[in-house]
C-alpha positions as CSV (number, residue, x, y, z in Angstrom):
1,X,-20.8,15.2,-9.0
2,X,-18.0,12.6,-8.9
3,X,-18.8,10.7,-5.5
4,X,-21.6,10.0,-3.2
5,X,-19.5,9.2,-0.3
6,X,-16.1,9.4,1.5
7,X,-14.1,7.7,4.0
8,X,-11.0,8.9,5.6
9,X,-7.9,7.0,8.0
10,X,-8.5,9.7,10.1
11,X,-12.9,9.9,10.9
12,X,-14.3,7.2,12.2
13,X,-17.7,7.7,10.3
14,X,-18.8,8.1,6.6
15,X,-18.2,11.2,5.4
16,X,-21.3,12.6,2.7
17,X,-21.5,14.8,0.2
18,X,-22.4,18.4,1.4
19,X,-26.7,18.8,0.4
20,X,-26.0,21.2,-2.2
21,X,-23.8,19.4,-4.2
22,X,-24.4,17.0,-6.9
23,X,-23.3,13.5,-5.9
24,X,-21.9,11.0,-8.6
25,X,-21.7,7.2,-8.8
26,X,-18.3,6.7,-6.9
27,X,-17.0,6.3,-3.3
28,X,-14.0,7.5,-2.3
29,X,-11.4,5.9,0.8
30,X,-8.4,8.0,1.4
31,X,-5.5,8.7,3.7
32,X,-5.1,12.4,3.9
33,X,-1.8,12.8,5.0
34,X,0.7,8.9,5.5
35,X,4.1,10.2,7.3
36,X,2.8,12.6,9.5
37,X,5.2,12.3,11.4
38,X,8.1,12.7,9.4
39,X,6.4,16.4,9.1
40,X,8.7,18.5,11.6
41,X,11.6,17.1,10.1
42,X,10.7,17.6,5.9
43,X,10.3,14.1,4.9
44,X,8.6,13.6,2.2
45,X,4.6,12.4,2.6
46,X,1.8,11.8,0.8
47,X,-1.4,11.0,0.1
48,X,-3.6,7.8,-1.1
49,X,-6.6,7.1,-2.0
50,X,-8.7,3.6,-3.4
51,X,-12.1,5.0,-6.0
52,X,-15.1,2.1,-5.4
53,X,-17.6,2.3,-7.6
54,X,-20.8,2.6,-5.7
55,X,-23.3,-0.1,-6.4
56,X,-26.0,2.1,-5.3
57,X,-25.5,6.1,-5.7
58,X,-27.0,7.6,-2.7
59,X,-26.9,10.8,-0.8
60,X,-25.9,9.1,2.3
61,X,-23.6,5.2,2.4
62,X,-23.4,3.9,4.8
63,X,-20.1,1.8,6.1
64,X,-21.6,-1.1,4.3
65,X,-21.7,-0.1,0.4
66,X,-17.5,0.4,1.1
67,X,-16.8,-3.3,2.0
68,X,-15.9,-4.3,-0.7
69,X,-12.4,-6.0,-1.5
70,X,-9.3,-4.3,-3.4
71,X,-9.8,-6.2,-6.9
72,X,-13.5,-3.8,-7.0
73,X,-10.9,-0.7,-7.4
74,X,-11.6,1.4,-10.5
75,X,-8.5,3.5,-9.7
76,X,-6.3,4.6,-7.2
77,X,-2.7,6.2,-5.9
78,X,-1.1,8.6,-4.3
79,X,0.3,12.2,-4.0
80,X,3.9,12.2,-2.8
81,X,5.3,16.0,-1.5
82,X,8.2,15.7,-1.7
83,X,11.7,17.3,-3.9
84,X,9.2,17.3,-6.0
85,X,5.5,17.0,-6.0
86,X,4.3,13.5,-7.9
87,X,0.8,12.0,-8.6
88,X,0.9,8.4,-9.2
89,X,-1.8,6.7,-10.8
90,X,-3.2,3.4,-12.4
91,X,-7.0,3.0,-14.0
92,X,-6.5,-1.2,-14.1
93,X,-4.2,-0.2,-17.3
94,X,-0.9,0.0,-16.2
95,X,0.8,2.9,-13.8
96,X,2.1,6.2,-14.6
97,X,3.4,8.9,-13.2
98,X,2.6,12.8,-12.9
99,X,4.7,15.4,-12.3
100,X,3.9,19.2,-11.0
101,X,5.2,22.0,-12.9
102,X,5.4,24.6,-10.6
103,X,5.8,28.0,-13.0
104,X,2.0,26.3,-14.6
105,X,0.2,24.5,-12.2
106,X,0.1,21.5,-14.0
107,X,1.1,17.9,-13.7
108,X,3.4,16.9,-16.9
109,X,3.2,12.9,-17.8
110,X,6.8,12.0,-16.2
111,X,6.7,8.2,-16.2
112,X,4.6,5.6,-18.2
113,X,4.1,1.9,-18.3
114,X,6.3,2.1,-14.9
115,X,7.6,-1.5,-13.7
116,X,9.2,-2.8,-10.8
117,X,12.0,-5.5,-10.8
118,X,11.0,-9.1,-10.1
119,X,14.0,-9.2,-7.8
120,X,15.5,-6.5,-5.3
121,X,18.4,-5.4,-3.7
122,X,16.5,-3.4,-1.7
123,X,14.8,-4.0,1.2
124,X,12.5,-2.1,3.6
125,X,10.7,-3.1,6.8
126,X,11.5,-1.9,10.8
127,X,14.1,-3.9,12.2
128,X,13.8,-2.9,15.5
129,X,10.3,-5.0,15.7
130,X,12.5,-8.2,15.0
131,X,12.1,-9.8,18.1
132,X,8.0,-9.7,17.6
133,X,8.0,-10.9,14.3
134,X,7.0,-14.6,13.2
135,X,9.1,-17.5,12.3
136,X,8.3,-16.7,8.7
137,X,9.7,-12.8,8.5
138,X,12.7,-13.7,11.0
139,X,13.8,-15.9,8.6
140,X,13.4,-14.1,5.6
141,X,15.3,-11.0,6.9
142,X,17.7,-12.9,8.4
143,X,18.6,-14.5,5.1
144,X,18.5,-10.3,3.5
145,X,21.1,-9.9,6.3
146,X,23.7,-12.5,5.6
147,X,24.2,-11.2,2.2
148,X,26.6,-12.6,0.2
149,X,27.4,-14.8,2.9
150,X,24.3,-16.4,2.4
151,X,22.2,-18.3,1.0
152,X,20.6,-15.7,-1.4
153,X,24.2,-15.1,-2.4
154,X,24.1,-11.3,-3.1
155,X,23.9,-8.1,-0.4
156,X,20.8,-6.1,0.1
157,X,20.3,-2.7,1.1
158,X,17.6,-1.5,3.7
159,X,15.6,1.0,3.6
160,X,13.2,2.5,5.9
161,X,11.5,5.8,5.4
162,X,8.2,5.0,8.1
163,X,6.1,6.7,5.1
164,X,4.6,4.1,3.0
165,X,4.0,6.9,-0.4
166,X,7.6,7.5,0.2
167,X,8.7,3.2,0.7
168,X,6.3,2.3,-2.2
169,X,7.3,5.0,-4.6
170,X,10.6,4.0,-4.6
171,X,9.5,0.7,-5.1
172,X,8.0,1.8,-8.0
173,X,11.5,3.0,-9.3
174,X,13.7,1.2,-7.9
175,X,12.7,-1.9,-7.6
176,X,12.5,-4.0,-3.9
177,X,10.3,-5.4,-1.1
178,X,8.0,-3.7,1.3
179,X,7.1,-5.4,4.6
180,X,4.8,-4.2,7.5
181,X,4.3,-7.9,9.4
182,X,2.0,-8.2,11.9
183,X,3.7,-8.8,15.1
184,X,3.3,-10.4,19.1
185,X,2.5,-6.7,20.3
186,X,-1.0,-6.6,19.5
187,X,-1.7,-10.0,19.3
188,X,-5.3,-9.8,18.0
189,X,-4.8,-6.7,15.3
190,X,-4.1,-8.7,11.9
191,X,-1.4,-6.0,11.5
192,X,-1.0,-2.2,11.5
193,X,-1.9,-0.8,8.1
194,X,-5.2,0.1,7.1
195,X,-6.9,-2.9,4.0
196,X,-9.0,0.1,2.3
197,X,-7.5,3.0,2.6
198,X,-3.7,2.0,2.6
199,X,-3.2,-1.2,1.4
200,X,-5.9,-1.9,-1.2
201,X,-4.4,1.2,-3.3
202,X,-1.0,0.6,-2.5
203,X,-1.1,-3.4,-3.9
204,X,-3.0,-2.3,-7.0
205,X,0.3,-0.2,-7.7
206,X,2.0,-3.1,-7.4
207,X,0.7,-5.0,-9.4
208,X,-0.5,-3.2,-12.0
209,X,3.7,-2.1,-12.2
210,X,4.3,-6.2,-12.6
211,X,5.1,-6.9,-8.8
212,X,2.8,-8.7,-5.8
213,X,1.2,-7.4,-2.5
214,X,0.2,-10.4,-0.1
215,X,-0.5,-10.0,3.3
216,X,1.5,-12.8,3.6
217,X,-0.6,-15.8,3.1
218,X,-3.3,-13.9,0.2
219,X,-3.1,-11.8,-2.3
220,X,-4.1,-8.5,-0.2
221,X,-7.0,-7.1,-2.4
222,X,-8.8,-10.4,-2.3
223,X,-9.7,-9.8,0.9
224,X,-13.0,-9.6,2.0
225,X,-13.0,-6.1,4.4
226,X,-15.6,-6.9,7.3
227,X,-15.0,-2.6,8.7
228,X,-14.5,0.5,7.3
229,X,-10.8,0.7,9.3
230,X,-9.9,-3.4,9.3
231,X,-5.8,-3.3,9.3
232,X,-3.9,-5.9,7.7
233,X,-0.3,-7.3,7.0
234,X,1.1,-6.2,4.2
235,X,4.4,-7.6,1.6
236,X,4.6,-5.6,-1.8
237,X,7.2,-5.2,-4.0
238,X,9.5,-7.2,-6.3
239,X,7.3,-10.9,-7.6
240,X,10.7,-12.8,-6.4
241,X,10.7,-12.1,-2.8
242,X,6.6,-11.2,-2.2
243,X,6.5,-15.3,-3.5
244,X,9.6,-16.1,-1.3
245,X,8.3,-14.5,1.7
246,X,4.5,-15.6,1.1
247,X,5.9,-19.5,0.6
248,X,7.9,-19.3,4.2
249,X,4.3,-18.4,6.0
250,X,2.8,-20.9,4.0
251,X,5.0,-23.7,5.1
252,X,4.9,-22.6,8.7
253,X,0.9,-23.2,8.5
254,X,1.9,-26.7,6.6
255,X,4.3,-27.5,9.9
256,X,2.5,-26.3,12.4
257,X,-0.1,-28.2,11.8
């Protein structure tokens, strides 16, 4: 009775509510198992979700009903399955974390008003793709790798779990920046991650915790989707770091004119 339709990263078409169940005023976009390639090595994985308002609730919604920017979200979050099972959630009034108590089967509030530090000491990116990146990304990561001897004047640590849930969770807890940029391997695709199932909900969580999220050039949640499985570049995390990466992209665009 809460939703009138669903879309999943793993299914091409809209998923209707079964005929024998009531419908409600919301639409759900979800990634059912983020980081699934990590299952066989027992690394943290999770489920990501984004809740959108149904402009006209109906039993058979179509793809166009879901195509709204992330600014329209009414709730977003993820559940992470690791040493602890945690639910991280926002309704647009900050970010809260719940932890599953296995003895009672209930989620207990364990962190409220989660905040991301403005500056970072950790960064998450797959450096094996460095040769395929745009110059602004190469410039930024090169500065981080130079550490104290470079223009940043401090050392950074690299972290990369290859599960967005785990990498974003670390940023919410300790600060940092996560990047999955466009690269030259698939030049016709604007990025790897899905806008509606991964980027929008994670962007909103990070923004609600005081961070930023862009595609390198513009705010992710202002991107207008044109298809259900649209991809996007992602740069999110500590405000000062995301602003710097975005600035480098905009400077490069200006210089190329």
